[in-house]
C-alpha positions as CSV (number, residue, x, y, z in Angstrom):
1,M,-2.0,12.2,-15.2
2,L,1.0,10.4,-14.8
3,K,4.5,12.5,-14.9
4,Q,6.6,12.0,-18.1
5,T,9.9,10.9,-16.6
6,Q,13.1,9.5,-18.4
7,G,15.3,6.5,-17.5
8,Y,19.1,6.6,-17.4
9,L,19.1,5.4,-21.5
10,G,16.7,8.1,-22.5
11,M,13.9,6.2,-22.5
12,S,11.1,4.9,-20.1
13,P,8.2,2.6,-20.1
14,A,4.9,4.6,-20.9
15,F,2.1,2.8,-18.8
16,E,-1.4,4.2,-18.1
17,L,-4.3,2.4,-16.4
18,P,-7.4,1.6,-18.6
19,K,-10.1,3.6,-18.1
20,N,-12.3,0.8,-17.2
21,L,-10.2,-0.5,-14.6
22,L,-10.5,2.9,-12.7
23,R,-13.2,3.3,-10.2
24,A,-14.1,6.5,-7.8
25,N,-16.0,5.1,-4.7
26,Q,-17.9,7.8,-2.9
27,Y,-20.0,7.5,0.2
28,P,-22.3,9.3,2.5
29,P,-20.7,11.0,5.4
30,L,-21.6,8.1,7.8
31,P,-20.5,5.1,5.9
32,A,-17.4,7.3,5.0
33,L,-16.4,7.3,8.1
34,L,-16.4,3.5,8.6
35,H,-14.8,3.0,5.4
36,A,-11.7,5.5,6.6
37,W,-11.7,3.5,10.1
38,N,-11.2,0.2,8.1
39,D,-8.7,2.1,5.7
40,M,-6.8,3.1,8.9
41,M,-6.8,-0.1,10.4
42,L,-5.4,-1.9,7.3
43,F,-2.6,0.7,7.2
44,T,-2.2,0.0,10.8
45,K,-1.7,-3.8,10.4
46,M,0.6,-3.0,7.2
47,N,2.8,-1.0,9.5
48,I,2.8,-3.6,12.3
49,I,3.9,-6.4,10.0
50,V,6.5,-4.6,8.4
51,F,7.9,-3.6,12.0
52,E,7.7,-7.1,13.0
53,K,9.7,-8.2,9.8
54,M,12.7,-5.7,10.5
55,L,12.9,-6.9,14.0
56,S,12.8,-10.5,12.9
57,G,15.7,-9.7,10.2
58,K,13.2,-10.7,7.4
59,I,13.2,-7.0,5.9
60,S,16.6,-5.1,6.0
61,V,16.4,-2.1,8.1
62,S,18.5,-0.5,5.1
63,S,15.4,-0.4,3.2
64,L,14.1,2.4,5.6
65,G,14.2,6.0,3.9
66,G,14.9,9.2,5.7
67,P,13.3,12.8,4.8
68,I,14.8,12.5,1.3
69,T,13.2,9.5,0.4
70,I,9.7,10.7,2.1
71,F,9.9,14.0,0.0
72,E,10.6,11.8,-3.2
73,S,7.6,9.4,-2.3
74,A,5.3,12.4,-1.5
75,G,6.0,13.9,-5.0
76,S,5.7,10.6,-6.7
77,A,2.1,10.4,-5.0
78,L,1.1,14.0,-5.8
79,N,2.1,13.4,-9.4
80,N,-0.6,10.6,-9.2
81,G,-3.4,12.9,-8.1
82,I,-4.7,14.2,-4.8
83,K,-6.2,11.0,-3.3
84,P,-2.8,8.9,-3.6
85,F,-1.3,12.0,-1.9
86,M,-3.9,11.8,0.6
87,S,-3.4,8.0,1.1
88,F,0.5,8.6,1.5
89,L,0.1,11.2,3.8
90,A,-2.3,8.9,6.1
91,F,0.0,6.2,6.0
92,L,2.9,8.0,6.9
93,S,1.1,9.7,9.5
94,I,-0.1,6.2,10.9
95,S,3.6,5.0,10.8
96,I,5.1,8.1,12.8
97,G,2.1,7.2,15.3
98,I,3.1,3.5,16.0
99,I,6.7,4.2,16.3
100,N,6.1,7.3,18.7
101,I,4.0,4.8,21.0
102,I,6.8,2.0,21.0
103,P,7.9,1.8,25.0
104,I,11.0,3.5,24.5
105,P,12.1,6.2,27.2
106,G,11.8,10.1,25.3
107,L,9.1,8.7,22.9
108,D,5.4,9.1,24.4
109,G,5.0,5.2,24.5
110,G,8.1,5.4,27.1
111,H,6.2,8.3,29.2
112,L,3.0,6.0,29.0
113,V,5.0,3.4,30.5
114,F,6.3,5.4,33.8
115,Q,2.8,6.8,34.0
116,I,1.1,3.4,34.0
117,I,3.9,2.5,36.9
118,E,3.4,5.8,38.6
119,A,-0.6,5.1,38.6
120,I,0.2,1.3,39.9
121,N,2.3,2.3,42.4
122,R,0.4,5.3,43.6
123,R,3.6,7.7,43.9
124,P,5.8,9.1,41.7
125,L,8.9,7.2,40.5
126,A,12.1,8.1,42.0
127,Q,14.4,10.3,40.0
128,S,18.1,8.7,40.6
């Protein structure tokens, strides 16, 4: 059920998907893992595309949101049901994971770069 809200003028469009357009997919356990993997890869590709467009300037960095935007989006997703909410959480987790593996010192990706360098050199890096 959609949340009923009103706009600034005291009115808002009423939108509800027709029942014949809604479909619930159910899979046995092993095929469900394959579908979950495919969805995760799709979310990952979408995140990488958005990140590349931000670096190239095609998408403004001001379109990023902070904690308040995340809470508002989570609330909207939850108002649309448990499945959209879980999809939102998956997308958010993948986004944070991708940002975390960027090779920036202080993030896990930066630590991985240092560990790879130490493994290649077979000795710890000098702390200077």
